[in-house]
N, C-alpha and C positions, 0 to 999 in steps of 0.2 A: 504493500499500500504506499503510495506516495505522501510524502510529509507537506500536507497542504498549510501547515503554519510558515513553511519556507517558500516564498514566491520563485525562488530560481533567478537566474540571470537572463535577461532578456539576449536571444541569440541574434547577431548580425551575419548576414549575408552580404554577398559581394555584389552580385547581379540579378538573382530569382531565388523566390522561395514560396513553399506552400505550408499551411498549417492544418490540422485534422486532428478529431479525438481519437483516432485509432494508429497506432505507429504502421501498422500493415498501408494504410491508406495513405498516409504521408508519404511512404516509401515509394507508391505507386507514383504520385504526383512527381516527387524528386527524380525518377527514372526518367520520366518524360521529359522533365525540364533538359536533364542531361544529353537526352537524345536530339535534344534542338526544338522540342516542342514549345507552345505558348503556354499561358496561363489558362487558356479555356481547354486545351487538350490536356494539361496536368489534370485539371477540374473533373473532366469526363474521366479519367482513370482512376480517381480516386474516388468518385462517385459508383463507378462500378465493383471497384474492390471493397468499399464499404458496405455495398449492398449485399455482399456475400459475408464478410466476417464480423459485420454487427446486425444479425437479425433481430436483435430485441427491439432495434433503434430504426431500422429503415431496410429497404429492399426494393427489387425492381419493381414490386408490386405497388409502388407508393407515388407520391406527388414530388415536385420540385419547383424552387424558383430560383433564378438566374439574375443579378445584376452585375453588369460588365461594363467597366471605364476604360475608354481610350485614353491612350497619354496625352491628347489635348483636350479630354474633357467630355468628349460625346459619351452617351451614356445608352446602355441597349438593357432592357429589361426582358426577360420570357417568362411567362405564366405558363407551366406545365402540370396545371390541377385538373384534375379530371371531372367531369360532371357524372350526374346520378342517372343509373342505367334506366332503359326505356321500360322497364317493369318495376321500377321503384317507385309506386303509387301509394298513395294514402291507403288506398284501399287494401292493398297486399298486406300492409302492416296491420290495419284492423282486422283482416280476415286471420292474421296470425295470432290477433289477440295481444297485440303490444301496445302498452301505453306510451313507450318510449322506442325509440330505435335501438335494437340490441347491440351490445358492445361487441360480442363475438359471435362467430360462426357466419353461414351463407349469407343472412340476411343482414349483417354488419359490412358485408363486402359490396355495398351497393353503389360504388362510384368507380368510374375508369380510372386505372393507374397511369398518370401522366409521365413520370419521372424520365422515362426512356425516351419518350417524343422530345424531351427536354434537352437532353444529350444531344439528339440529332439537331435540334434548332440552335443549339449553342454551338455545335461542329459547323454548321451553315455559316455562322458568324465567325469562325476560325478560319474557315475556307476563304471568306471574303478579304481577311487581313494576312493571307499567305501562309495559314496553315499547311502543313504538309504528311504529317503523320499517319499512317493507315491506321485504320479502326482496330484492326487486329493487334497492333501494337498496343492501342490504347486499353483493350480489353484484357492484354493477356495475363496479367496479373490476376485479375479477377478469376478467369478461367483457370489458372493454376491453382489458386487457393481452392475453389469448389472442388477440382479435380484430385487435388493431392492431398488436401486437408489443411485446415488452420487451427491455431490455438483460439480456443474460446476466450473472449475478453473478461477481464474482473469484473466490469459493470454488469454483465450478463449474469455472472454467478450470484453478485449482489441481488440484483432482482429477484431472482429464484429464491433466495435466502429470504429477501424482505416481504414477499407475498406467500411463504410457505405457510401452508394450512388455511390458506384465506380463499374466498369465495371467488377473487379475479382469477387466480392461478387455477383453480378448479374448473372454472369457465374454459380457460384457454387448452387446458390438458383434455377437454372433452370434444374438442373440434377436431373432426376427422383429419387424420394426417400430420397434426400438430407432434405428438411425441416422437412419432417416428422420425420427424424432420429434425427435432432440437434436442430431444435426450439422448444421452449416450449410454448405450447399452441399457436401457429402459430407467436410468436415473438421471436426477437433474444434473445438467451441467456444471462443472468445476473448472475455474480459470487455469487454462493450460491444457486440458482435456483437447485432443485433435477430434475435430468433427469435419466429414466431408459432406458435399452436397453433389452428387455425381449427375443428377436429372439438370440442375441450376448450370453445372459446367456445361452440359450439351447445350442448353438454351444459348448460353453466353457464346460458345463457340459457333453455333448456328447465325447468330446475329454478327458475328465479327465476319462471316462469309458473305451472309445475305443483305446486310445491312441494319441499322437500328430501325428503321420502317417496317422492318417484317414483324416488330412485335405487336403493331397494331393493325397490320393489313396483309400478313403472309401467313407463311405455315406455322410460326409461332402464335399467332393471332388465332388460328383456327383451333389449336389446341387449348389455349386459353379459354377459348369461348366453349368449347365441349365440356371442359371439367367445370367451368362456373355454371353452366347451364346443367349438368348432372348433379353437381352439389347442392344447387338451390339458390344460387346468386342472382340479382336481377339485372346483371350487367350480361347485355348480349353480344354477338359477332358484329352487328351492326353499328353498337354503340363503339366498339373499339375501331372500327372502318371509320366512323365520323369524327373520331377524336383527333384534333391538331393540337400541339403547344401553341401558342399565340405570344406575338410581340406585347408587351406591356409598357405603356409611354411612365418612366419614373416619376415619383414625387420629389419635390427637393424643398429644404427650408434654410434661410440664414440664420446660423447661430455665432454672432460676434465674428472670430477670425476662420471660420469654415463654413462651407455648404455640407448639409448632411443629405443624402439621398436614400430612397427606399422604395419600395413597390406598392402599388395602387390595389383595392380590391380585386380577387377576395382576400388578399393578406391584410394583416393589421399594421401594415406599413405606416399608415396615417398616425396610428396612435404612438409609435416609436418616434416620428418627429414632433409631433406636438408635446411629446413628455419633454423634449429638448428645448422647443420653442417657448413653452410655458415656463420652463426653470430659468432659461436665460433671462426672461424678464423678472424674475424675484431680486436678480441683481446679488445672487450669492457668491462671495470671494472665498477661494480657498477651498482646499480638499479636506475629507474626512473630519467635517464639523457637524456638529447637530443640525445645524441649520441647512447644511448641502443634503444631509439624508432626509430630513423633515421635508424640505423644498421638493427633492426628487419623488418622494412617496405621495405626496398631496397632487403634484403633478399628474403622477400616474392616474389617481381618482379622477381628475377631470376628465383626461384623455380618454380614458376606458368607457367613462359615461357616453362621450359623442361617438366612441368607436361603435359601441353596441347599439347605437341609433343610426348608424350610416353604413356601416360594413356588411356586403352581402355579396350576391352574384354580380360581376362586374358589369353585366349588360342590366341590372336593375336598380344600379345605384342613382339615386334620385337627388342628389347633392353635388354642387360644383366643390371638389374635394380641395382645390387649391383657394378658394375662401376660407377653409378651416386654418390656413397655414400662414395668413397675412398678419402682419404685425399688429393690426388692430385685433383680431379675432384671438390672437395668442395673449396679448395684453389683456383683453377682457378677461380670460380665463384664470391668469395668473392674479388679477385683482380681487378675485372670488377666495384664495388661499388665504387662511390665517397663519400668520407665521409662527403662532406658539400653540396653536390647538388642531387636534387632528378632525378631519372631516369624517361623516361614516362612510362606510363602504360596503355596499349592495351587491357588489360585481361578483360573479361567478368565473370559475376556471375550470380546467381540466388536467387529466394525466398527459404528459406530453414526451414523446420519444421520437426524435429527429437528431439530424446530425448538421453542425454547421462547417463548412470549409473555405478556405480562401486560398488566393493564389496571386502573385506577381511575377511577370516575367521579365527578361531583359529588355523588351521593347517599352516597358511601363504599363502595360496592359494589365488590368487589377479585376479580379473576380470575387465576389462575394456569393455565395452558393448555400442551400439549404434544401434538405431532402428529409421526406419523412413518411411513417405509415402511420401516423397519429398517435394511438396509445402501444404501448409496449407489446411487440409482435404482431401489431394490427389486427385485424380480425381473427388471427388465428389460422386462416385457411390457407393450406398449403397445396397448391395445384400440382396433383400426381402427374401430369404429363410434362410439365416444364420444371417444375421445382419453385416457382415462383410463388412467395406468400404476399397475400393482399392485404390492403390497408382497411383500417375502417374510419376513415375520414368522413364517411356520411353521417357518423353520429352525431355532427356539428348541426345537422337539420334538425328541425323539429315537427312533430306530427300534428301542430297546431297550424292551421292553415292560415290563420290571421298574424302569425310570429313574423318576426324580420327576417327568419331565413326558414320558410315552410320547406319541406321536402317535395320536390317537384321534378320529373323525369326532366334531363337536361339541363338542370340548374347545377351551378358549382356551389360547394358549402363554403361557410366562413373557415379561414386559414390562420391559424397562429402563426405560422410561418412567415419571416420577411426578412431577407437580407440586407445589410446596409454596407455603405461605402460613406466616409468623410472624406473630402477635398479641402485642405487648408490652404488659405491664402500665400503661404510662403512655398508652397509646391507640394507638401507632403500629401500623400494619398494613402489612406486607411481603411482597407475592407475589415469588418469586423461582424461578429454575430453570437448567437447562442443558441442552443436547443433549450426548451422547457415551456412548451404551451404559453400560458399568459405571462410567464416569466421572461419570455424573450424581449420584449420592449424594455421590461424594468432592468434586466441585466445588462442589456445593450445602453440604457442611459447611464448605469453606475459606470462601466467600463471607459465610454469616450468621455465620461466628465471628469474621471481620476486621470485620465491620460492628459487630457486638455490643461488639468491643473497641476500638471508637471511628473507624474507618477511615469515609470518605465512602462511598455506592455506588459512585461510580467507582473510588474506591480499591479497594475490596473486589473489585469485578468484574474490575479491569484488572491487579490485582497478581500476581504470577509463581506459577505454579499446578503441581502435581505431579499425577500419575496413577499408580496401582499397577495392574499387570496388563497384558496384550496389548490392542493396540489394531491398527487398520487392517491386519488380516491378519498381523500379526507372531508369532512363536513366543514370544518373551522375556516373561517375566513380572516383568521389572525395575520399579524405582521409578522412573519417567521425570519428569526435573524440566525445566523452561524455563531455557534458558542465562542468563535474567535473575536467576536466585535468588542470594541472598546467599551467597558463597563459603563463609563460617563455617557456615552452615546447613547447605550440602552436605557439608562436611568432617565436620559432627557427625553427619549422617544415616549417612556411609559408616562412621564409627567405632563406630557402634551397630550395625552389622550389616546395613543396609539395601543391597541390591545398585542403586546409583544409575547411571541412563544420562541424560546430559545431552542435551536436544534444543535444536536451532536454531529460529531464529524462521522458517525454511522450513516447520517441521511445526507451526506455530502451531494449526492445527486440530486436532490430536491433542488439545489441552486443550478441546475444546468452546466453544461459545457460548453463554455465560452473559447474564443478566440480574436486574435488582432494580428494583422501585418501592416507594417508602415514603410511606405519608401519615399526616401529623400531624394530630393530634385538634383542637388549639387553632383553628388559621385553616382547616385542610383542604387545606394547601399540600401537593405532591407531589415528592418527590425522584426523579428516572429515571435509570437507567443501563443501556447494553447494552454488549455486549463489542468493544472494539477489535480483538479478532481475527477479529470477524464482518465482514461486507461494509458495514453500516451504520455501525458504530462507535459509540462514545457520542454524536458530535455529531449523527447522522444516524439512529440507531436508536432515538431516543426523541423522542416529539412529544407536545405538551400542549396546552392550551387554558386 
């Protein structure tokens, strides 16, 4: 177990770097950079590898979002989030006597998986800027790990230990194919155990030959559709054929000496940007003060209240999002914050199992990428023909037709995922991000605020964090603090009226796995850090050349 009391040294690389919560994934990205690949190609390689070796957090059967920044500032956003299947109707769930959408099993696997289409869309951007590496090279590590075996991650063992004997794990293990895919000789996996995924290896190998589009419109799509239908999922072959990753126009907000960028709905990127914009207008100076943490927490509450009113399927957003990011709108929200009193917090949250990865190449292209299956192991449904396991992102829908995000065929669900990039006036560019459901905007705000106040990337990422709201299936909406927090700050937050709950280091995954890379303009050097809470840690989760 890594010592999370020790932030470690920020690693500095001369020309290019990657960061990921998995050592194996980061090694795949580094290998691509050494081969002359660009940041997009390195990220595709990491996405494929981590889809094999981190099955509790993501898979080919999940969704993804890309934010790419060119050296001169042009932004490319990619929305690779799937929509609800044609058979995913309110009637289907009423007839199944569901009061809410199930968390696990075939009826939880109700949206198209979009991540692989996002890889292809990103690859097209790569080709347009001179990317030249063959697809097989990008998928090579993922194929090898699936075929020859990979070591189970420590965070995966922690999940089984945390949920042992509980209803959540019991529901997963009851899903057809789950235990065969993820148990080791019928027993819960332990860190370091070697697991193979031969069917998934065959699928990746086929995609390397036929192209990534085959996942949605070729032989792989046919196998996926047959299995989904046989197992009882409402996603059809025609749904797979119709799906395409789409370009998304990034959102931006000005924060003092930098511009922050993120993605529009169905992501909660608007909330991440609003938190920074609201906090900036509180005029808090310095880092690691009671005023800083209270201000950020209160900004989260204001931003989340707006998020929950406006974020929905991108084709159904009825608000001009840019108006929410104007100086006037942000100042209005900031003026409602009491400097010494906590406001009520009625918001909801969810489980979150996701990975954030970043890359910067020698040309200066920067990538912030996030990929997810929603809850741990997603729906738990493993398709026997392809070895792909499917997300349960459709749980974000409501069975109330009058809700903000009602279940409808063809509709995209609300996404907690959101990739971030900061571009500073002095030329520094910093992709950063985090996994963790509603914790993502909160952790992003803490990281970038600390970095801007003078902390190194490693210190900003490794410093103790807080999380407002429910997590890991809990019912409490407390303000959760890591037990490493300054006692004076904790006492101050309690005095202001925050309902504080202290969590010990055994619960470190609650606070997400974050990462950051920073490229300096003068010499092109890159500072990189990944979370000591993750399996790779700072020293293993960032590689460069």
